[in-house]
KOLKOLFI-502730 format. One record per residue (C-alpha): x, y, z; residue in three letters. Coordinates in pm, 1 decimal. Each point is the difference from the previous one (the first is absolute). Layout:
+----------+----------+----------+-----+
!       xx !       yy !       zz !  aa !
+----------+----------+----------+-----+
!        X !        Y !        Z ! ALA !
...
+----------+----------+----------+-----+
//
This chain:
+----------+----------+----------+-----+
!       xx !       yy !       zz !  aa !
+----------+----------+----------+-----+
!   8453.9 !  12586.6 !   9660.5 ! MET !
!     41.7 !   -194.6 !   -327.4 ! GLY !
!   -170.2 !   -324.5 !    -85.8 ! ARG !
!    194.1 !   -325.1 !    -15.5 ! ASN !
!     -9.1 !   -120.4 !   -365.7 ! PRO !
!    -20.0 !   -366.7 !    106.5 ! ALA !
!   -323.5 !     70.0 !    183.7 ! VAL !
!   -163.7 !    122.7 !   -320.6 ! GLY !
!     -0.5 !   -354.8 !   -145.4 ! ARG !
!   -253.4 !   -127.7 !    251.0 ! GLN !
!   -374.4 !    -22.0 !    -32.4 ! GLY !
!   -259.5 !   -134.8 !   -241.4 ! PRO !
!    138.7 !    180.2 !   -304.8 ! ALA !
!    332.6 !   -184.4 !     25.1 ! HIS !
!   -131.7 !   -358.9 !     18.7 ! HIS !
!   -336.2 !     51.5 !   -169.0 ! ALA !
!   -139.3 !   -281.0 !   -213.6 ! ALA !
!   -113.0 !     82.3 !   -352.6 ! VAL !
!   -358.8 !   -119.0 !    -45.6 ! ILE !
!    -91.3 !    -95.2 !   -358.9 ! PRO !
!   -323.8 !    129.0 !   -150.6 ! SER !
!   -297.4 !   -224.5 !    -66.1 ! GLU !
!     82.8 !     -1.3 !   -371.9 ! ASP !
!    358.3 !   -115.5 !     62.6 ! ALA !
!    -86.6 !   -310.1 !    208.0 ! ALA !
!   -319.6 !   -178.8 !     96.9 ! SER !
!    154.7 !   -154.9 !    311.3 ! ALA !
!    273.0 !    107.4 !    241.0 ! LEU !
!    248.1 !   -192.2 !    213.0 ! ALA !
!     47.1 !    191.2 !    324.8 ! VAL !
!    287.7 !    -82.6 !    235.5 ! LYS !
!     38.9 !    152.3 !    344.3 ! GLN !
!    363.7 !    113.9 !     21.8 ! ILE !
!     -9.7 !    204.6 !    319.7 ! ARG !
!   -150.0 !    -72.3 !    339.0 ! SER !
!   -317.4 !    161.4 !    126.4 ! GLU !
!    164.4 !     52.5 !    340.3 ! ILE !
!     30.2 !    369.0 !     79.6 ! GLY !
!   -262.9 !    108.5 !   -253.3 ! HIS !
!   -347.4 !    137.7 !     71.3 ! PRO !
!   -292.9 !   -234.4 !     62.7 ! GLU !
!   -170.2 !    109.5 !   -322.5 ! THR !
!    297.0 !   -128.9 !   -202.7 ! MET !
!     -5.5 !   -328.7 !    192.6 ! ARG !
!   -369.3 !    -42.0 !    -76.0 ! ARG !
!     63.5 !     78.4 !   -366.8 ! THR !
!    266.2 !   -273.8 !    -20.3 ! LEU !
!   -243.7 !   -244.0 !    163.2 ! ARG !
!   -274.4 !     98.7 !   -246.5 ! ALA !
!    241.1 !    -71.2 !   -287.2 ! LEU !
!     55.3 !   -348.5 !    145.2 ! GLY !
!    356.1 !     64.3 !    117.6 ! LEU !
!     54.1 !   -155.1 !    343.1 ! ARG !
!    376.2 !    -57.0 !      8.5 ! HIS !
!    323.0 !    163.0 !   -111.7 ! HIS !
!    113.6 !   -127.3 !   -346.6 ! GLN !
!   -346.3 !   -145.7 !    -72.6 ! GLN !
!   -124.7 !     22.7 !   -360.4 ! VAL !
!   -366.7 !     24.0 !    -98.5 ! VAL !
!   -165.0 !     20.0 !   -342.4 ! ARG !
!   -271.2 !    265.5 !    -35.0 ! LEU !
!   -223.7 !    127.1 !   -277.8 ! ARG !
!    103.2 !    343.3 !   -126.4 ! ASN !
!   -297.4 !    217.8 !     95.3 ! THR !
!    -19.8 !    363.1 !    103.6 ! SER !
!    -74.6 !    -88.3 !    364.4 ! SER !
!    302.9 !   -232.2 !     18.9 ! ILE !
!    221.8 !    265.6 !   -162.5 ! ARG !
!   -121.3 !    251.5 !    259.8 ! GLY !
!     93.6 !   -233.9 !    284.5 ! MET !
!    338.0 !    -67.9 !   -159.8 ! LEU !
!     63.3 !    373.0 !    -28.8 ! THR !
!    -50.9 !     35.4 !    374.0 ! LYS !
!    261.1 !   -266.1 !     82.7 ! VAL !
!    223.5 !     39.2 !   -307.9 ! ARG !
!    312.2 !     38.4 !    215.9 ! HIS !
!    -63.7 !   -338.3 !    167.2 ! LEU !
!    -70.6 !   -211.1 !   -308.5 ! VAL !
!    144.2 !    -96.1 !   -337.4 ! GLU !
!   -247.0 !    -22.7 !   -290.0 ! VAL !
!     53.6 !   -189.5 !   -324.8 ! THR !
!   -238.2 !   -114.5 !   -274.3 ! PRO !
!   -110.5 !   -356.9 !     75.2 ! ALA !
!     56.3 !   -281.5 !   -245.4 ! GLN !
!   -317.2 !    -96.4 !   -184.4 ! GLU !
!   -108.4 !   -356.2 !     75.3 ! SER !
+----------+----------+----------+-----+
//
């Protein structure tokens, strides 16, 4: 049986956030764009560790390798942009 082409647009690869390197930005603005409901507990704990408690919440984080690793895990739930320097 063939695969439905509309189904192929689902998953982390379709809505994945692009995470800038440490050289590109010293700080990141991270916005939760999708709910944690229906996702594994490890992803929920990762969102909490990033400081994201609510849908549409924005937090400012330093761009370190550990933060980029956490963002990679939940890249389909968040939107990442370089933060404005203040």
